[in-house]
C-alpha positions, 0 to 999 in steps of 0.5 A: 566501520571495521572497528566498530564491534558487533552486536545481535538482538536477543529475544530471551534479553528483549532489550534496546540498545542505542549507541553512539558510534565513529562516522559514517564515511558520507557524515562528516562530524556526524555521530551514529547511532544504533538500535539493534534488537531480534524482534524487528530486524531492523538497525536504526541509524540516526545522523547528526550534527550534534554528536551528544546523545540527548537521550528524549522518551516522549509518548507523541499520543499521551495525555501531554498532546491533546491530540497530534497532526498529522499531514500525508505529502504522498501516497504513492512512488509517482505521486505529485510535488505539491502537496509539500508547500500545500501542507507546509504553508497550509496549516500547524502540523507536527509530522508530515509522512510520506508512503512510497511504497509497493509490490511494484515499486519494491520490484521496480526498485530492485530492478533498478539497483542492480542495473550498474549506473545505478546502484547507489540506487534502489529508493525513490528519488522522490522525496528528496528531491520535492523536500529538498527546496522547503528543508529550512521551513520545515526545519523552522517549523518544527515539523518532522519527516517520516517515509518509507522512500527508502525502499530497498536502499536506505542507507543511500536514500539517509546519505542523499537527504544529509547532504541537504541537510548538511548543504541548507547549513542546518542541525538535524538529525536524518535517521533511517531504519534497516533490517527489513531484506531478507536477502542474507537469509535466502539460503536458509529459506526452505519450506515457506509459510503462506499467509492465506493457506495452511501449505507450504512452498519453497523458494523461488530460485530467481529471487531479486529481493525479499524485504519483511514487512517492519512496523511502527516500533523502530521508527518511533525509537528513531524519533525517541532520539529526537530524529528529524527526519526517519527514513525506512525501507519496506514496512507496512504503509501505517507504520509512518503514522503509528510510528510518531503515535504510538497509539491505536491510530493503524486505521489513521494510517492507513486511510492518508497512506494513498495521500488524495485518494482519501479526498476524492483523489479516486471517488465513485463520484468523481463527477462532484469533486471540484476543482482537480488542479488544486486538489487538498492531501488529507490530515489527520488529529489523532485524540488520545483515546484513539479517535481521530479527524480527517480533513484538508488544508484550507484553501485548496478543493478535493472533498472530505466526506463518509464516501471518500473516506468509506472508500479508502477505508475498504482499500484493499483490507482483506479480512477487515476483523483480522487485518494483519500488522507487525504490530496489532492485529485491527478490526475495521469491521465496526468503524464508524465514520462521521461527517461533521458539518460545516467544516469546510471541503468537509471533514470526518470523525472516524472512531470503533476500531480494534485492536488485539495483540498481533502475530508471531510473524512477520509477512515478507514479500520477495519478487523473482525473475518468471520471463520476459514480457513485450507488448505493442499497442496497434491503431486500427481504424476503417469499416470492420475495426474491431474484427481487423484488429482480432484477426492481425493480432491472431496471426502475429502470434501463435506460440507463446503465453498471450494475451490478446484484447481488442479496446473498444470493444468492452474485451475487459468485460468479458462476456458482460460486453455490451455490443458495439460496432465501432469504427476505431479500436486498438489493439492489447498484444502481451506476451510472455516467454521465458527467454528475452529473444524477438518472438519474431512478429514480423511485421512493424518495429521491434518491441521492447521487452521487460522482466516479469517479477512476480510477488512471493509473499510468505511468511517468517518468525520474528524470533527468527530475524536477527540483525548486526550492528554496531556498537561501541558505547552503550548508554543506555538499555530498554525493557521491549513493550512486552506485547511484542514478545509472544506471538498470537495466532490470526491465521483464521478468516472470519466468517459473515459477520451475519445470515444473508436477508432473504425476506425484504420489501421489493416493489418495480423498480430495479437500481445500477450499483454504482447508485445503491452503493459507493465502490473501491478496487485495490490488488495485492499481488495476484488477488483482486480487493473489492469493497462497495459501502450502500450510500445509505443503511436502507440499502445495506440488506440488498446488497447482502441478499444480491451481493453474493459470493456466488453472484461476484464470482461468476460476473469475474470468472473470465478472469480468475483462474481457479488451478491455481490453488485450494482458496474460494474463488471468492471469500465477501466479509462485512463492515456493519459499521460503515454498511460496507462488503468486500470481496476477495478474489484470488488468482483473478489478475494475472500474476498482479502487478508487472507480471500481468498480461492484462490492460487492466491488471488491477481491475479498476475499470471493470469492476467501478464502471461496471453498469454504469454506460449509457445507464445501463442495468446487468441483470447480474447486480440489479437490485429491487426495492421499495424504497 
């Protein structure tokens, strides 16, 4: 591509260039279409067997389409491939979206790309493998596909997809969105602003990858170019849905981004969800007024209800009044979820999301190497098994950063564990060291070690992210949407919406938390996000009274490290539209993701099963009432 001229976007010009150029080496007889624009730090490459550019500028959520139907076929890297035929043959869809990326996934993909044997990888191969057998039916039905499977190597993913298309003899355009990779700018990044505070920190020295969370406009422009398949690198999860719609439906993207989690795949009342072997994947029908319905394909199992969808709403949202995305700042606090009667498998209508202009910054996630870790799991049996297991572990390791837990003794619950005397126990040992050399345990086989890759989040001005593209001939220039040209301050945290009630009717009964509420936990870096939704509106005042930030902090004090930042130990937010509370616990996951030494690095087990064993109640989370 040495014969291609360079261009670079300019914020002052605020233009988008749609270009054609010479074929890429791996795309014989195919044209390259390229967008370059500074706001998105993005180059869009669109490969097609038809080298002619055909202008097509459709607004997929306009009045011309009463509804747009979107199905989510993957919620994480490694999700089941059975979703693809289920959705293709289970209804009429405009789009299928696949969401594969998380901070952990980006770390793993980056590490794999740095291995000599896997240099052409760095993307989610599951996408290509699950997609390939059904490519002809997808084409026949006119379904368009959007995915962030590109990971840290979206061009390689695009090449693999183009090979599938060519072998099938189809005339499909594959578009690739790049530009999220900020590694070329690493040397110019010094003092960086933190997302959750006013402070600044230097960039760690051992950076593996550094990717900005792009938004939906690059995807929208790919679809304007009539791309049939769009592959991106790092973008916000909701963008794979908003890109097709370009409407006020970021919430729809958030609700279906994790696949079957919204249809009962992860649910407090898991025993109410039938037939896990045929779990239905979520689909949304989005109206031009911004409301949408969420359901699942017919003749599938799972469950769509207020509870399953409300749990997904609070999943990893942080401040619900300031859910920051590249394209918009969302307010989910007044969202309502209404069950639609007489629908097989369940369906809900979701409405009430509000939006305001986005910030002037991109959120960026970098991962850096911070030593190595190794883990060993050793079964111990017999009388006094817990005591024996703990003594065995403590005698092996004395000089490293160590996490020792005895699984079976409820070590995960800290001071809230119930007394137990099992005759079986499992030792969980994890160590962290700056070097890869063996620690010398002196017993058992050598345990494999792995690098510790920690996330590092910061904000970077959109106007400072520029990407060069390749240009031969310009076909048109189109002005960017005005909302992208200016950013708005979204740095403030919202406060609790209403005072905590004190004068509530009280009765003689106590209730476990899971009897009064649905719960969902998630993680962002080293912070835990715990959502609690009242099962009935009458329960909400009692939850607000009992579940204060102070109570939650006291309960999780064995996990929270207070010496890391100046952030509060626990922050509580309210979602009165669904009668919910959302708690953020900074510095509670032992580093988070692949860096943590905990057996439960996302605090999923600890909270969701609080006070539910054998019907026993814990005084910290008891609620009293006369209902």
